[in-house]
C-alpha positions in Angstrom: 0.0 0.0 0.0 1.2 3.5 -0.8 2.7 5.6 2.0 0.4 8.6 1.1 -2.6 6.4 2.0 -1.4 5.8 5.6 -3.3 7.7 8.3 -1.7 10.6 10.1 -1.8 8.8 13.4 0.0 5.8 11.9 2.7 8.0 10.5 3.2 9.8 13.8 3.4 6.4 15.6 6.0 5.1 13.1 8.0 8.3 13.4 8.2 8.0 17.2 8.9 4.3 17.0 11.8 5.1 14.6 13.1 7.7 17.2 12.9 5.1 20.0 14.8 2.6 17.9 17.5 5.1 16.9 17.9 6.4 20.5 18.1 3.0 22.0 20.4 1.8 19.2 22.7 4.9 19.8 22.8 4.2 23.6 23.6 0.5 23.0 26.4 1.4 20.6 27.9 4.0 23.0 27.8 1.6 25.9 29.4 -1.1 23.9 32.2 1.2 22.7 32.8 2.4 26.3 33.0 -1.2 27.5 35.4 -2.2 24.7 37.9 0.5 25.8 38.0 -0.9 29.3 40.2 -3.7 30.2 37.9 -5.0 33.0 35.7 -7.8 31.7 33.8 -7.9 35.0 32.4 -4.4 34.2 30.0 -6.0 31.6 27.2 -6.4 34.1 27.3 -2.7 35.0 27.2 -1.7 31.3 24.3 -4.1 30.6 22.4 -2.8 33.6 23.0 0.8 32.6 21.9 0.0 29.0 18.6 -1.6 30.2 17.8 1.4 32.4 18.7 3.9 29.7 16.7 1.9 27.1 13.6 1.7 29.3 13.9 5.4 30.2 14.3 6.4 26.5 11.3 4.2 25.5 9.2 5.6 28.2 10.1 9.2 27.3 9.4 8.6 23.6 6.1 6.8 24.3 5.0 9.7 26.6 5.9 12.2 24.0 4.1 10.1 21.3 1.0 9.9 23.5 1.0 13.7 23.9 1.4 14.1 20.1 -1.3 11.6 19.4 -3.7 13.0 21.9 -3.2 16.7 21.3 -2.0 16.8 17.6 -2.7 13.7 15.5 -6.2 12.9 16.8 -7.4 16.5 16.8 -6.1 16.9 13.3 -8.0 13.8 12.3 -11.2 15.1 14.0 -10.7 18.5 12.4 -10.3 16.9 8.9 -13.3 14.7 9.4 -15.4 17.7 10.5 -14.3 19.7 7.5 -15.1 16.8 5.2 -18.5 16.5 6.8 -19.3 20.2 6.4 -18.1 20.1 2.8 -20.3 17.1 1.8 -23.2 17.4 4.3 -25.5 20.0 5.6 -24.0 20.2 9.1 -25.2 23.3 10.9 -23.0 23.1 14.0 -19.7 25.0 14.0 -16.4 23.2 14.4 -15.4 22.8 18.1 -12.1 24.7 18.5 -11.5 23.0 21.9 -10.9 19.7 20.1 -7.8 21.3 18.5 -6.8 23.9 21.1 -3.1 22.9 20.8 -3.0 23.4 17.1 -2.5 27.1 17.2 -4.3 29.1 14.4 -5.3 25.9 12.5 -8.6 25.4 14.3 -9.8 29.0 14.0 -8.7 29.0 10.4 -10.6 25.8 9.7 -13.7 27.2 11.5 -13.6 30.3 9.4 -13.3 28.3 6.2 -16.2 26.1 7.1 -18.4 29.0 8.2 -17.6 30.9 5.0 -18.4 27.7 3.0 -21.7 27.4 4.8 -22.6 31.0 4.2 -21.7 30.8 0.5 -23.6 27.5 0.1 -26.7 29.1 1.7 -26.6 32.1 -0.6 -26.1 29.8 -3.6 -28.9 27.5 -2.5 -31.2 30.5 -2.1 -30.3 31.8 -5.6 -30.8 28.4 -7.1 -34.1 27.9 -5.4 -35.4 31.1 -6.8 -34.3 30.2 -10.3 -35.7 26.7 -10.2 -39.1 27.4 -8.8 -40.7 27.6 -12.3 -38.9 24.5 -13.4 -40.2 22.6 -10.4 -43.8 23.7 -11.1 -43.5 22.6 -14.7 -42.0 19.3 -13.6 -44.9 18.7 -11.2 -47.5 19.4 -13.9 -45.8 17.0 -16.3 -45.4 14.4 -13.5 -49.1 14.6 -12.6 -50.0 14.3 -16.3 -47.8 11.2 -16.8 -49.0 9.6 -13.6 -52.7 9.8 -14.6 -52.2 8.4 -18.1 -54.2 5.2 -18.3 -51.5 3.6 -20.5 -48.2 2.4 -19.0 -45.2 4.3 -20.1 -41.6 3.0 -19.7 -38.5 4.8 -20.8 -35.6 2.3 -21.3 -32.0 2.8 -22.1 -30.3 1.2 -25.0 -29.0 -1.4 -22.6 -32.6 -2.2 -21.6 -32.4 -0.6 -18.2 -35.5 1.2 -16.8 -35.0 5.0 -16.5 -38.7 6.1 -16.2 -42.1 4.5 -15.5 -45.5 5.7 -14.4 -48.0 4.2 -12.1 -49.9 2.4 -14.8 -46.7 0.7 -16.0 -45.9 -0.3 -12.5 -49.3 -2.0 -12.1 -49.0 -3.8 -15.5 -45.4 -5.1 -14.9 -45.3 -5.7 -11.2 -45.2 -9.3 -10.0 -43.4 -10.6 -6.9 -41.6 -7.3 -6.9 -42.4 -3.9 -8.4 -40.3 -2.4 -11.1 -37.3 -0.3 -10.1 -35.0 2.2 -11.7 -31.9 0.6 -13.3 -33.6 -2.8 -13.3 -33.6 -4.7 -16.6 -36.9 -4.4 -18.5 -36.5 -8.2 -19.1 -37.1 -8.8 -15.4 -40.7 -7.9 -16.1 -41.4 -8.4 -19.8 -40.3 -11.3 -22.0 -37.1 -10.5 -23.8 -37.6 -11.9 -27.3 -40.4 -9.6 -28.7 -38.6 -6.5 -27.2 -35.2 -7.4 -28.6 -36.7 -8.2 -32.0 -38.6 -5.0 -32.3 -35.6 -3.0 -31.0 -33.3 -4.6 -33.6 -35.8 -3.9 -36.4 -36.2 -0.2 -35.3 -32.5 0.2 -35.2 -32.2 -1.3 -38.7 -34.6 1.3 -40.1 -38.1 -0.1 -39.8 -40.9 2.0 -38.4 -40.4 4.9 -40.8 -39.5 8.4 -39.8 -41.4 8.0 -36.6 -39.3 5.0 -35.5 -42.4 3.3 -34.1 -43.4 -0.4 -34.1 -46.3 -2.1 -32.6 -45.7 -5.4 -30.7 -47.4 -7.8 -28.4 -45.4 -8.9 -25.3 -46.2 -11.0 -22.3 -45.1 -10.4 -18.7 -42.6 -12.8 -17.2 -45.1 -13.6 -14.4 -48.6 -14.9 -14.8 -48.6 -14.6 -18.6 -50.6 -11.3 -18.9 -50.6 -10.2 -22.5 -49.7 -6.5 -23.2 -50.2 -4.6 -26.4 -47.2 -2.3 -26.8 -45.7 0.4 -29.0 -42.0 0.9 -29.2 -40.6 4.3 -30.2 -36.9 5.2 -30.4 -35.9 8.4 -28.7 -33.8 9.3 -31.7 -32.4 7.5 -34.8 -29.3 5.4 -34.3 -26.1 7.1 -35.3 -22.4 6.5 -35.2 -22.1 8.1 -31.8 -25.0 6.2 -30.3 -25.8 2.9 -31.8 -28.0 1.9 -28.8 -30.5 4.7 -28.5 -33.0 4.7 -25.7 -36.6 3.8 -26.4 -40.1 4.3 -25.0 -42.6 1.5 -24.5 -46.3 2.3 -24.3 -48.2 -0.6 -22.6 -51.8 -1.6 -22.5 -53.3 -4.8 -21.0 -55.2 -6.7 -23.6 -55.4 -10.0 -21.6 -59.1 -9.5 -20.8 -59.9 -8.5 -24.4 -58.2 -11.6 -25.7 -60.0 -13.7 -23.1 -63.3 -12.3 -24.1 -62.6 -12.9 -27.8 -61.4 -16.4 -27.0 -64.7 -17.1 -25.1 -66.8 -15.9 -28.0 -64.8 -18.0 -30.4 -65.2 -21.0 -28.1 -68.9 -20.4 -27.8 -69.3 -20.2 -31.6 -67.2 -23.3 -32.1 -69.3 -25.2 -29.6 -72.5 -23.9 -31.4 -71.4 -25.1 -34.8 -69.9 -28.4 -33.5 -73.2 -29.1 -31.8 -75.5 -28.1 -34.7 -73.6 -29.9 -37.4 -74.3 -33.5 -36.3 -77.9 -32.7 -35.3 -78.7 -31.0 -38.6 -77.0 -33.8 -40.5 -79.1 -36.4 -38.5 -82.3 -34.4 -39.3 -81.4 -34.1 -42.9 -80.7 -37.9 -43.1 -84.0 -38.8 -41.4 -86.1 -36.4 -43.6 -84.4 -37.7 -46.7 -85.1 -41.3 -45.8 -88.7 -40.5 -45.1 -89.1 -38.7 -48.4 -87.5 -41.5 -50.4 -89.2 -44.4 -48.8 -93.0 -44.4 -48.6 -93.0 -47.2 -46.0 -91.0 -45.0 -43.6 -93.5 -42.1 -43.6 -95.9 -43.9 -41.3 -93.2 -45.5 -39.1 -93.6 -44.2 -35.6 -90.0 -44.9 -34.7 -88.9 -42.3 -37.3 -91.3 -39.7 -35.8 -89.9 -40.5 -32.3 -86.3 -40.1 -33.6 -87.2 -36.7 -35.1 -88.9 -35.5 -31.9 -85.9 -36.7 -29.8 -83.4 -35.0 -32.1 -85.4 -31.8 -32.0 -85.6 -31.9 -28.2 -81.8 -32.3 -28.0 -81.2 -29.5 -30.5 -83.6 -27.2 -28.6 -81.9 -28.0 -25.3 -78.5 -27.4 -26.6 -79.5 -24.1 -28.3 -81.2 -22.9 -25.0 -78.0 -23.7 -23.0 -75.8 -21.9 -25.5 -78.2 -19.0 -25.5 -78.0 -18.8 -21.7 -74.2 -18.8 -21.9 -74.4 -16.1 -24.6 -76.6 -13.9 -22.5 -74.4 -14.4 -19.4 -71.2 -13.4 -21.2 -72.6 -10.7 -23.5 -72.0 -8.0 -21.0 -68.3 -8.7 -21.0 -68.0 -8.2 -24.8 -68.7 -4.5 -24.8 -65.7 -2.3 -23.7 -66.3 -1.1 -20.2 -64.3 1.3 -17.9 -64.2 2.0 -14.2 -66.1 5.2 -13.4 -66.3 6.8 -9.9 -69.8 7.0 -8.4 -69.4 10.7 -7.7 -68.4 11.4 -11.3 -71.5 9.5 -12.5 -73.7 11.6 -10.3 -72.1 14.9 -11.5 -72.4 13.8 -15.2 -76.1 12.9 -14.9 -76.9 16.2 -13.1 -75.1 18.2 -15.8 -76.9 16.3 -18.6 -80.3 17.0 -17.1 -79.4 20.6 -16.2 -79.3 21.3 -20.0 -83.1 20.6 -20.1 -83.7 22.6 -16.9 -84.4 19.5 -14.9 -83.2 19.7 -11.3 -81.7 16.5 -9.9 -80.4 15.8 -6.4 -77.7 13.2 -6.8 -75.7 11.4 -4.1 -73.2 8.5 -3.9 -73.5 7.1 -0.4 -70.3 5.1 -0.9 -67.2 6.0 -2.8 -67.1 3.3 -5.4 -65.7 2.6 -8.9 -68.4 1.1 -11.2 -67.5 -0.9 -14.2 -69.8 0.3 -17.0 -70.1 2.4 -20.2 -70.7 5.8 -18.7 -72.0 7.4 -21.9 -74.6 4.6 -22.4 -75.8 4.6 -18.8 -76.0 8.4 -18.5 -77.9 8.6 -21.9 -80.3 5.9 -20.7 -81.0 7.5 -17.3 -81.4 11.0 -18.7 -83.7 9.7 -21.4 -85.9 8.1 -18.8 -85.7 11.2 -16.5 -87.0 13.4 -19.3 -90.0 11.1 -19.9 -90.7 11.1 -16.1 -90.8 14.9 -16.0 -93.1 15.0 -19.0 -95.5 12.6 -17.3 -95.7 14.8 -14.2 -92.8 13.5 -12.1 -91.0 16.1 -10.0 -88.3 16.4 -7.4 -86.0 13.9 -9.1 -83.3 12.2 -7.1 -80.5 9.8 -7.9 -78.7 7.6 -5.4 -75.8 5.1 -5.9 -75.4 2.6 -3.1 -73.5 -0.6 -2.4 -75.3 -3.8 -3.4 -75.0 -6.9 -1.3 -73.9 -9.0 -4.2 -70.7 -7.0 -4.7 -72.1 -4.6 -7.3 -73.9 -1.3 -7.0 -77.5 -0.2 -7.2 -78.6 2.9 -9.1 -81.9 4.3 -8.0 -83.7 7.1 -9.9 -86.6 8.5 -7.7 -89.3 11.1 -8.1 -92.5 12.4 -6.5 -95.4 11.2 -8.5 -97.1 8.1 -9.8 -95.0 4.9 -10.3 -94.3 3.7 -13.8 -96.1 0.8 -15.4 -94.0 -1.9 -16.9 -95.5 -1.4 -20.3 -94.8 2.3 -20.3 -91.2 1.7 -19.2 -90.7 -0.9 -22.0 -92.0 1.6 -24.6 -89.4 4.1 -23.4 -86.7 1.4 -23.5 -87.5 0.5 -27.1 -86.8 4.0 -28.4 -83.5 4.6 -30.2 -80.8 6.5 -28.4 -77.7 8.2 -29.7 -74.7 6.9 -27.6 -72.0 8.1 -30.0 -70.6 5.0 -31.6 -73.9 3.3 -32.8 -77.6 4.0 -32.2 -78.9 1.7 -29.5 -82.2 1.3 -27.7 -82.4 1.4 -23.9 -83.0 -2.4 -24.0 -79.8 -2.8 -26.0 -77.9 -0.8 -23.4 -79.3 -3.0 -20.6 -78.4 -6.2 -22.4 -74.8 -4.9 -23.1 -74.4 -4.4 -19.3 -76.1 -7.7 -18.5 -78.6 -6.1 -16.2 -82.3 -5.1 -16.0 -84.3 -2.1 -14.8 -87.6 -2.2 -12.9 -90.0 0.2 -11.1 -90.7 0.1 -7.3 -92.7 2.0 -4.7 -90.5 4.3 -2.7 -91.0 6.0 0.6 -93.4 8.8 1.3 -95.4 8.6 -2.0 -92.2 8.5 -4.1 -91.6 6.2 -7.0 -88.3 4.6 -7.8 -86.6 2.9 -10.8 -83.8 0.5 -9.8 -80.8 -0.4 -12.1 -78.2 -2.8 -10.7 -74.6 -2.7 -11.9 -72.8 -6.0 -11.7 -69.2 -4.9 -10.8 -68.2 -2.2 -8.4 -65.5 -1.9 -5.8 -65.2 0.4 -2.8 -62.5 3.0 -3.2 -59.9 3.3 -0.5 -59.2 6.6 1.1 -55.5 7.5 0.4 -53.3 10.1 1.8 -52.1 13.0 -0.3 -53.7 13.8 -3.7 -54.1 10.2 -4.7 -52.1 10.4 -7.8 -50.1 7.4 -8.9 -46.4 8.1 -8.8 -44.0 8.7 -11.6 -40.5 7.5 -11.0 -37.5 8.5 -13.2 -33.8 9.3 -13.4 -32.9 10.4 -16.9 -29.2 10.1 -16.1 -29.6 6.4 -16.4 -30.0 6.7 -20.1 -26.3 7.7 -20.3 -25.1 4.8 -18.1 -22.8 2.4 -19.8 -22.9 -1.4 -19.1 -21.4 -2.2 -15.7 -17.8 -3.2 -15.4 -16.5 -6.0 -13.2 -17.8 -5.3 -9.7 -14.5 -4.6 -8.0 -13.6 -2.0 -10.7 -17.0 -0.3 -10.8 -17.1 3.2 -9.5 -19.2 3.6 -6.4 -21.2 6.3 -8.0 -22.4 4.0 -10.8 -23.7 1.2 -8.5 -27.3 0.8 -7.4 -27.9 0.3 -3.7 -30.6 -1.1 -1.5 -30.4 0.3 2.1 -32.2 -1.9 4.6 -32.8 -2.4 8.2 -34.6 -5.0 10.4 -36.3 -5.0 13.8 -36.1 -8.2 15.7 -37.5 -10.0 18.8 -34.0 -9.8 20.3 -30.3 -9.7 19.6 -29.5 -13.4 19.5 -30.5 -15.2 16.3 -28.6 -18.3 17.4 -30.9 -18.5 20.4 -34.2 -18.2 18.4 -34.7 -14.5 18.0 -36.4 -13.6 14.7 -37.2 -10.6 12.4 -40.5 -8.8 13.0 -40.1 -5.9 10.5 -38.1 -5.2 7.3 -37.7 -1.9 5.6 -35.6 -1.0 2.5 -35.0 1.9 0.2 -33.4 2.0 -3.3 -30.5 4.5 -3.9 -29.6 5.2 -7.6 -27.2 7.8 -8.8 -26.6 8.8 -5.1 -30.3 9.7 -4.7 -33.0 8.0 -2.7 -35.8 6.9 -5.0 -38.8 7.9 -2.9 -41.3 5.8 -4.8 -39.3 2.6 -4.4 -39.6 1.4 -0.8 -40.3 -1.7 1.1 -41.9 -1.7 4.5 -43.1 -5.0 5.9 -44.2 -6.3 9.2 -43.1 -10.0 9.6 -44.6 -12.7 11.7 -41.6 -14.0 13.7 -43.4 -17.2 14.6 -42.6 -16.6 18.3 -43.6 -14.2 21.0 -42.2 -10.7 20.9 -40.8 -9.9 24.4 -42.0 -6.8 26.2 -38.5 -5.5 26.3 -38.2 -5.6 22.5 -41.6 -4.0 22.1 -40.5 -1.1 24.3 -37.7 -0.4 21.8 -39.4 -0.7 18.4 -43.1 -0.6 19.5 -44.1 -3.7 17.5 -46.6 -5.8 19.3 -47.7 -9.4 18.8 -51.1 -8.2 17.6 -49.5 -6.2 14.9 -47.7 -9.1 13.3 -50.4 -11.7 13.9 -51.6 -11.7 10.2 -48.3 -10.6 8.7 -46.3 -12.8 6.3 -43.6 -15.0 7.6 -39.9 -14.6 6.9 -40.0 -16.9 3.8 -42.4 -14.6 2.0 -41.0 -11.3 3.3 -37.4 -12.5 2.6 -38.3 -13.3 -1.0 -39.8 -9.8 -1.4 -36.6 -8.2 0.0 -34.4 -10.4 -2.3 -36.5 -9.4 -5.3 -36.4 -5.7 -4.3 -32.6 -5.9 -4.0 -32.0 -7.7 -7.3 -28.8 -6.5 -8.9 -28.0 -4.0 -6.2 -25.4 -3.6 -3.4 -26.9 -4.2 0.0 -26.2 -1.4 2.6 -26.9 -1.6 6.3 -25.6 -0.2 9.6 -23.9 -3.2 11.2 -24.8 -5.4 8.2 -23.6 -8.7 9.7 -26.3 -8.5 12.4 -29.2 -8.1 9.9 -27.8 -10.6 7.4 -27.3 -13.3 10.0 -31.1 -13.3 10.6 -31.8 -13.5 6.9 -29.1 -16.0 5.9 -30.2 -18.6 8.5 -33.6 -18.7 6.7 -32.2 -19.0 3.1 -33.4 -22.5 2.7 -37.0 -21.6 3.5 -36.9 -18.4 1.5 -35.6 -20.3 -1.5 -32.8 -17.8 -2.4 -29.4 -16.8 -1.1 -28.4 -13.3 -0.2 -25.2 -13.2 -2.2 -25.4 -9.4 -3.0 -22.2 -7.4 -2.3 -22.5 -5.5 0.9 -21.3 -2.1 2.2 -21.6 -1.2 5.9 -22.0 2.3 7.2 -20.1 1.4 10.4 -17.0 0.5 8.4 -17.4 3.4 6.0 -17.5 5.7 9.0 -14.3 4.2 10.3 -12.7 4.8 7.0 -13.7 8.5 6.9 -13.5 9.5 10.6 -11.0 7.0 11.9 -11.5 3.8 13.9 -11.2 5.5 17.3 -14.3 7.6 16.9 -17.8 6.4 17.9 -19.7 4.7 15.1 -23.2 4.2 16.3 -26.0 5.4 13.9 -26.8 8.2 16.3 -23.2 9.4 16.5 -22.6 9.3 12.8 -25.9 11.0 12.1 -25.0 13.8 14.5 -21.6 14.2 13.0 -23.1 14.5 9.5 -26.1 16.6 10.4 -28.6 13.9 9.8 -31.6 14.3 12.0 -33.6 11.3 13.1 -37.0 12.1 14.7 -37.3 10.5 18.1 -40.5 8.7 17.1 -38.7 7.2 14.0 -35.6 5.9 15.8 -35.6 2.2 16.3 -38.3 1.7 13.6 -37.2 -0.2 10.5 -38.1 2.5 8.0 -36.9 5.4 10.3 -33.5 3.8 10.7 -33.4 2.9 7.0 -34.0 6.6 6.0 -31.3 7.8 8.3 -28.9 5.1 7.1 -29.5 6.0 3.5 -28.9 9.7 4.2 -25.7 8.9 6.1 -24.5 6.4 3.4 -24.8 8.9 0.6 -22.8 11.5 2.5 -20.2 8.9 3.5 -19.7 7.9 -0.1 -18.9 11.5 -1.1 -16.4 11.8 1.7 -14.8 8.5 0.9 -14.2 9.6 -2.7 -12.4 12.6 -1.3 -10.0 10.1 0.4 -9.3 8.4 -2.9 -11.8 5.6 -2.5 -13.5 5.5 -5.9 -14.4 1.8 -6.8 -16.2 -0.9 -4.9 -12.8 -2.7 -4.7 -11.2 0.3 -3.0 -14.0 0.4 -0.4 -13.8 -3.3 0.2 -10.0 -3.1 0.8 -10.4 -0.2 3.2 -13.3 -1.8 5.1 -11.3 -5.0 5.7 -8.6 -3.0 7.5 -11.1 -2.4 10.3 -11.9 -6.1 11.1 -11.2 -5.4 14.8 -14.2 -3.1 14.8 -16.6 -5.2 12.7 -16.6 -8.3 10.5 -17.0 -7.5 6.8 -20.3 -9.0 5.7 -18.9 -9.9 2.3 -16.8 -12.6 4.0 -18.1 -15.7 5.7 -18.2 -15.2 9.5 
């Protein structure tokens, strides 16, 4: 190892060790020469005794001076350097403590002045940048909201097939045992061959000037079929022969299923009719050609039997046709409140007042244009026949659907009058349909009832509806992106890969105790992804885990996880697989990683996978940056780097993970300042601190 990479304290120690060796050697040589000039051999004992005393005295003096240098010069300089690095790469608000380096003369005040000036300059720059970027942030938020609400999935992929952007719809379409993540391969989620084929054809010039090709691709899980369009971001050129591309995704699995069911029904129909019709034709032909058979009762019985079979089969097929017909018309999910607003607006054009209410927040599966057209058509007829004070209510149906109720004050409708209204042709945009056609397309019916307090009601059930969950925030699905990934080159051999180019998963666990060898287990796992030295906020894992044993009261007092909270949670085999999938292709990062990994690795057989990811430990990184003699608890490092952990978040898996991720990003920047650029460099330096903590990349 190069001398310039040695720590200051080691150099000072070696310097004083050298002084001690030189001094003792000089004393030894002097005593020897003095003894050699004497002619008295018996004086050797005196010279040896004097040499030992002088050697120990010299060693003691040198050691004492070295200790003073180490305590008052070397260690304060190391602390001062660490503090300056922390303030250069982290938002540390506290000033440098000059008492730490009170024996360094003007160095400590000078360092404090430099860091305070740096902080002031950084604050001014940050204020200026914030003012200049406000407009850009607003525009970005608008574009993000627009992309998030697009019903089609959108994925931006680099030329090396790594994901750099995806919206919420794409995450829903592609997700399986693990959700998509930035810098993951698109082939982890979609089958490779159709994408590779379309990409090669586009790069070869197909797709015209728009560089667009349609394709059909299946997911790697479950076999859902997606209709896709691939568009190159720009034409291939000599400087970039692997241009990035955009995939637009739409799930056509249900459409294909519906078409397959229709084809299957038609095939069964024809397969059933052919032999029956052939048998009827044969019987009739025989009866026509042979006069003796005309009066044969057996022939009549055969004809009647065949007709009964044919009638039964047609009735059964007709029943299946009616049951599945509602699925053949394209439907969409419409919020109950939006349906109420749309019907009120439609009737308001004819000056018809309507009180509409959705008692439950639901998403109804229907054709909104058809249903609104039908209800407004009936409502207009009701007002013309004397109905008044119209109301519209959507409520939850016991069968899992929804019930639409159109009420009014006045006489109830007769079935005949309602049927006459349903037979009228309505304009629903695509084709002209009657009200009866609309009901059949939705596989439902409508009927009149007596309401309360001399009111009449028409009821229309909708087969499919689901209750909407109340969500925090604005409810928008997230958009996740990092466009710098489009410029990322294929990874090198791990040991030679720059730390800034690696993807990381920072994780933490909460457990029932500290002794996995004695039966303690994990009861919570949290993880965050870090890409391009940034935490990806939308890519997180936070799982309660059923430990399969009682959580002691002493453990609950620390992490506040109770037995009731984990009663219905997944066990470690399921949660472990989720963490492994989430961390696919990434470097694992933890504070005291051997502790957390020991809990996971002892369950690898049940989980079905091995945690062979490379590992970085913030304890060892802190020792590299600040020196082994400093305190390296998460609280101590966080305080040193200006990372604030809310008291309520400390000793929770996600709270500690967020703090560890913030600490890790800052430690990486500081490590690079010390010449640690690749994963191999970091690993080499971490292994120098085995006395402090075992490297998790090595077997214990």
